[in-house]
C-alpha positions in Angstrom: -31.3 14.2 18.2 -28.1 15.8 17.2 -28.5 18.1 14.3 -26.1 19.0 12.0 -26.8 21.6 8.2 -24.3 21.2 5.3 -24.0 24.6 3.3 -23.8 24.2 0.2 -22.6 27.5 -1.3 -22.0 26.5 -5.5 -25.8 25.4 -5.5 -28.0 27.8 -5.3 -26.8 28.8 -1.4 -28.5 25.4 -0.7 -28.6 24.0 2.7 -29.3 20.2 3.7 -29.6 18.9 7.4 -28.2 15.6 8.7 -29.6 14.0 11.9 -28.6 11.9 14.4 -30.2 9.7 16.6 -31.1 6.0 17.9 -34.2 4.4 17.6 -35.6 7.0 14.9 -35.6 5.1 11.9 -39.6 3.9 12.6 -40.6 7.4 12.9 -38.8 8.7 9.6 -41.3 8.6 7.4 -43.9 10.9 8.7 -41.0 13.4 8.8 -40.3 12.7 5.4 -43.6 13.3 4.5 -43.9 16.7 6.2 -40.9 17.9 4.4 -41.5 16.3 1.1 -44.8 15.9 0.8 -45.1 17.6 -2.7 -42.9 14.8 -4.0 -43.7 11.3 -5.5 -41.5 8.8 -3.3 -39.5 5.8 -4.5 -37.4 3.8 -1.8 -33.8 1.8 -2.9 -32.4 -0.6 -0.4 -31.2 -4.0 -1.0 -32.3 -7.4 0.3 -29.6 -7.1 3.1 -32.0 -4.3 4.3 -35.0 -6.3 3.5 -33.9 -9.3 6.3 -32.7 -7.4 8.7 -36.3 -5.5 9.3 -34.9 -2.0 8.6 -37.3 -1.6 5.5 -40.3 -2.5 6.9 -39.4 -0.4 10.2 -38.9 2.7 8.0 -42.7 2.2 5.9 -44.5 0.3 8.2 -47.7 -0.9 6.1 -47.1 1.8 3.6 -47.0 1.0 -0.1 -44.3 2.9 -1.6 -42.6 2.0 -4.4 -39.7 0.4 -3.7 -36.7 -1.2 -5.6 -34.7 -3.9 -4.1 -30.6 -4.2 -5.1 -30.1 -8.2 -5.7 -27.3 -9.1 -4.7 -26.1 -6.7 -2.5 -23.0 -5.2 -2.3 -20.3 -4.3 -5.1 -21.2 -6.8 -7.2 -24.5 -4.6 -8.3 -22.7 -1.2 -8.1 -22.8 -1.0 -11.7 -24.6 1.6 -14.3 -27.4 -1.6 -15.2 -28.5 -1.3 -11.7 -28.8 3.0 -11.9 -30.8 1.9 -15.6 -33.2 -0.8 -13.6 -33.7 1.6 -11.1 -34.6 4.6 -13.4 -36.9 2.1 -15.2 -38.9 1.2 -12.2 -39.0 4.9 -11.6 -40.6 5.4 -14.9 -43.0 2.3 -14.5 -44.4 4.0 -10.9 -45.2 7.0 -13.4 -42.7 9.5 -11.2 -41.4 12.2 -12.9 -39.6 15.2 -11.9 -42.1 15.9 -8.9 -40.3 12.6 -7.1 -37.4 12.3 -4.0 -35.4 9.0 -3.9 -34.7 8.1 -0.5 -32.2 5.4 -0.3 -31.9 3.1 2.7 -28.5 1.2 3.3 -24.8 1.0 3.5 -22.4 3.0 0.8 -23.5 0.8 -1.8 -27.0 1.6 -1.8 -26.1 5.7 -1.4 -23.9 5.6 -4.4 -26.4 3.9 -6.5 -29.4 5.6 -5.6 -28.1 8.8 -5.3 -26.5 8.2 -9.0 -29.9 7.5 -10.5 -31.7 10.6 -9.0 -28.7 12.8 -10.3 -30.0 11.9 -13.8 -33.1 11.2 -13.9 -35.8 13.4 -15.4 -32.3 15.3 -15.6 -32.1 15.2 -11.3 -34.2 14.8 -8.8 -33.5 14.9 -4.7 -31.9 12.3 -2.6 -32.4 11.5 0.8 -29.9 9.5 2.2 -30.5 7.1 5.4 -27.2 5.5 5.8 -27.1 2.6 8.2 -23.7 0.9 7.9 -20.4 2.4 10.5 -18.7 3.2 6.4 -22.0 5.2 5.3 -22.8 7.1 8.2 -19.2 8.2 8.8 -18.4 9.3 5.1 -20.5 8.3 2.1 -23.9 9.6 3.1 -22.4 12.7 3.1 -20.8 14.8 0.9 -22.6 14.3 -2.5 -20.2 12.4 -3.8 -22.4 9.4 -6.1 -21.4 6.6 -8.7 -20.6 3.0 -9.9 -18.0 1.0 -10.5 -16.9 0.2 -14.4 -16.0 -3.4 -15.8 -12.4 -1.8 -14.8 -11.9 0.7 -12.3 -14.1 1.9 -9.3 -16.0 4.6 -9.5 -15.5 5.3 -12.8 -19.0 6.6 -13.4 -20.9 9.1 -11.3 -21.7 12.9 -10.3 -21.9 15.5 -7.7 -25.7 15.4 -6.0 -25.7 16.8 -2.6 -28.7 14.9 -0.4 -32.0 17.0 0.4 -31.4 15.5 3.7 -29.8 12.9 5.6 -30.2 10.8 8.7 -28.8 8.5 11.2 -30.2 5.9 13.0 -26.9 4.6 15.1 -29.3 1.8 16.4 -29.4 0.1 12.5 -25.7 -0.9 13.3 -26.4 -3.4 15.2 -27.5 -5.5 12.8 -24.5 -5.3 11.3 -22.2 -8.1 11.0 -18.9 -8.1 13.4 -16.4 -8.0 10.2 -18.6 -4.9 8.4 -18.9 -3.0 11.5 -15.2 -3.1 11.9 -14.2 -2.3 8.6 -16.4 0.4 8.0 -14.7 2.1 11.2 -11.7 2.7 9.3 -13.5 5.7 7.6 -14.0 7.2 11.1 -10.2 6.8 11.5 -9.4 8.5 8.5 -11.4 11.4 9.5 -9.5 11.8 12.5 -6.1 11.1 11.0 -6.8 14.1 8.5 -8.5 16.4 10.4 -8.8 16.1 14.5 -5.9 14.7 16.5 -8.6 15.4 19.6 -11.3 12.5 17.5 -8.1 10.3 16.8 -7.2 10.4 20.7 -11.4 9.4 21.4 -11.1 6.6 19.0 -8.1 5.0 20.9 -9.6 5.1 24.1 -13.3 4.2 23.3 -12.8 1.3 21.2 -13.9 -1.1 23.0 -17.3 0.6 24.2 -17.4 1.2 20.1 -17.3 -2.4 19.5 -20.3 -3.0 22.3 -22.0 -0.6 19.6 -23.0 1.6 23.2 -25.4 4.1 21.5 -24.0 6.7 23.1 -20.5 6.4 22.1 -22.2 5.7 18.4 -23.8 9.2 18.2 -20.5 10.8 19.3 -18.7 8.6 16.4 -21.7 10.1 14.1 -21.3 13.1 15.4 -17.3 13.8 14.8 -17.7 12.4 11.7 -20.6 15.0 10.0 -18.7 17.8 11.6 -15.7 16.6 10.0 -17.4 16.1 6.0 -19.6 18.8 6.3 -17.0 21.1 7.0 -14.6 19.9 4.6 -17.9 19.7 1.8 -18.6 23.1 2.6 -15.2 24.4 2.0 -15.3 22.3 -1.4 -18.4 20.9 -2.9 -17.2 19.6 -5.9 -13.8 18.3 -4.7 -11.7 21.1 -6.5 -8.9 20.9 -4.2 -9.5 20.7 -0.5 -12.5 17.9 -0.4 -9.3 15.3 -1.7 -8.4 15.4 1.8 -11.1 12.6 2.3 -9.2 10.5 0.0 -6.7 9.8 2.3 -5.8 6.3 2.0 -8.1 5.9 -1.0 -5.6 5.8 -3.7 -4.0 3.0 -3.0 -6.6 1.4 -1.2 -9.2 1.7 -4.1 -6.9 -0.3 -6.3 -6.8 -2.7 -3.5 -10.2 -3.5 -3.3 -10.8 -3.8 -6.8 -8.1 -6.6 -7.5 -9.2 -8.3 -4.8 -12.2 -8.7 -6.7 -14.0 -7.1 -4.1 -13.4 -10.1 -1.9 -11.4 -7.3 0.3 -14.4 -4.8 2.1 -13.8 -0.9 1.3 -12.5 0.0 4.8 -10.5 -3.0 4.6 -8.6 -2.1 1.6 -8.5 1.7 2.8 -6.5 0.5 5.8 -4.0 -0.7 3.8 -4.0 2.2 1.7 -3.5 4.7 5.0 -0.6 2.3 6.0 0.8 2.8 2.5 0.3 6.4 2.8 2.1 6.3 6.4 5.2 4.4 4.4 5.3 7.1 1.3 5.0 9.8 4.3 8.6 8.5 6.2 10.5 7.8 2.7 9.0 11.8 2.1 10.4 12.7 5.9 6.6 13.9 6.6 6.6 11.5 9.5 8.7 9.3 12.3 8.1 5.3 12.0 6.7 5.9 15.6 3.6 7.8 14.2 2.7 4.8 11.8 3.3 2.5 14.8 0.4 4.3 16.5 -1.8 4.2 13.2 -1.0 0.6 12.6 -2.1 -0.1 16.2 -5.5 1.4 16.2 -6.2 -0.7 12.8 -5.2 -3.6 13.9 -7.0 -3.4 16.7 -10.1 -3.0 14.7 -9.0 -6.3 12.6 -8.8 -4.8 9.5 -5.7 -5.9 7.4 -2.3 -3.9 7.2 -0.4 -5.7 4.6 -1.3 -6.5 1.0 -3.0 -10.3 0.2 -0.1 -12.0 -1.5 -2.1 -12.7 -4.5 -2.4 -9.5 -5.4 0.1 -8.8 -8.2 2.0 -4.9 -7.9 1.4 -4.7 -11.8 -2.3 -5.0 -11.5 -2.0 -2.6 -8.9 -0.2 0.2 -10.7 -2.5 -0.4 -13.6 -5.6 0.0 -11.4 -4.1 3.1 -9.7 -3.1 4.6 -13.3 -7.1 4.4 -13.7 -8.1 6.1 -10.8 -10.8 8.5 -11.5 -8.8 11.4 -10.0 -5.8 10.6 -12.5 -4.0 13.2 -15.1 -2.2 12.0 -17.4 -2.4 8.3 -16.1 -1.1 9.0 -12.8 -3.2 10.6 -9.4 -1.8 12.8 -7.1 -1.9 11.4 -3.2 -3.2 13.0 -0.1 -0.6 12.7 2.6 -0.6 14.3 6.2 1.9 15.8 7.8 1.0 15.2 11.5 -2.3 13.3 12.9 -5.1 15.3 11.9 -3.2 17.4 9.4 -3.2 17.0 6.1 0.4 17.6 4.3 0.0 20.7 2.0 2.3 22.0 -1.4 1.6 24.8 -2.9 -2.0 24.9 -1.8 -2.7 21.8 -2.9 -4.1 19.2 -0.7 -2.5 16.5 -3.0 0.7 16.1 -3.6 2.9 14.1 -6.5 4.0 11.1 -5.5 6.7 9.3 -8.2 5.5 5.6 -9.6 9.3 4.2 -8.3 8.1 5.2 -4.6 4.6 4.0 -5.2 5.8 0.5 -6.3 8.8 0.4 -3.8 5.6 0.9 -1.1 3.7 -2.0 -2.3 6.5 -4.5 -2.3 7.3 -3.4 1.7 3.3 -3.9 1.8 3.6 -7.7 0.7 6.7 -8.8 3.6 
């Protein structure tokens, strides 16, 4: 089993562990009891995890209070679900000595983490990510939240997990579209932090598609090293952690405008191409770099152009509602090279004019 630790210096010098392995889900509960035996337990998962057998594998015959999100996915990622979870915890007579166990993909982790952050003014959360997107990104870093009726992740909190357990065997139950879309977050990590990792992904995509345990563990290891290092440096996204939003500013707008018909990774792929076009316009890159990035995304089978039915004015309005916007317009994360984020005056997100973004959106529809 691979192990990492993430130090959160701004939170009472706290650290949490990340453990990565294959077929560890069925052995986790005794470890959770050993580490958090003084806490009451409350599991949050969704109906997909029940159907896949992951909840049963985690709990066995144990009678642990559990909230099953239904329907699974973005349709339930709202404040009403958070309220229902917290009321479920109250009905189970749970208090501040509770640990929430989030078993599922990024949506489950975001919802459960947010509920944990506000229940009784905050209780620990354990993340057990079961999708490529969650194992790459959302389970590590402490960003939790839910969508409003207007924009994505409008309500949330920074709430770092007490522990993260990654069982790459859970990825074998994902359908091919979910599996491949989630890998976009791995591509993003390589683009912002590690050119060697980008080369590894290019060379090993076929083995990744075959879901070979060894290569999936190595992918998880790369991702956790990158994400953990960034989070340690900037646990509350004051500056450097913004680099993790590469491709996400336009990506989130695309995801929301599609009515969440596009998966998160699919929308971020479009956002990465948009960032590449902006980089060319700002003379941060030559077209051949974007061609290389486009090739790996096309091999993943994710979209690299905007759907024709997404209106430019709707996308611009959503970008203005981005949670990182200041004076109705966000800054953008750009790269100067594969593995290196562009920094300007010590800032990792830079100004990009609205006209250039509009031009980029029109190019993406060609």
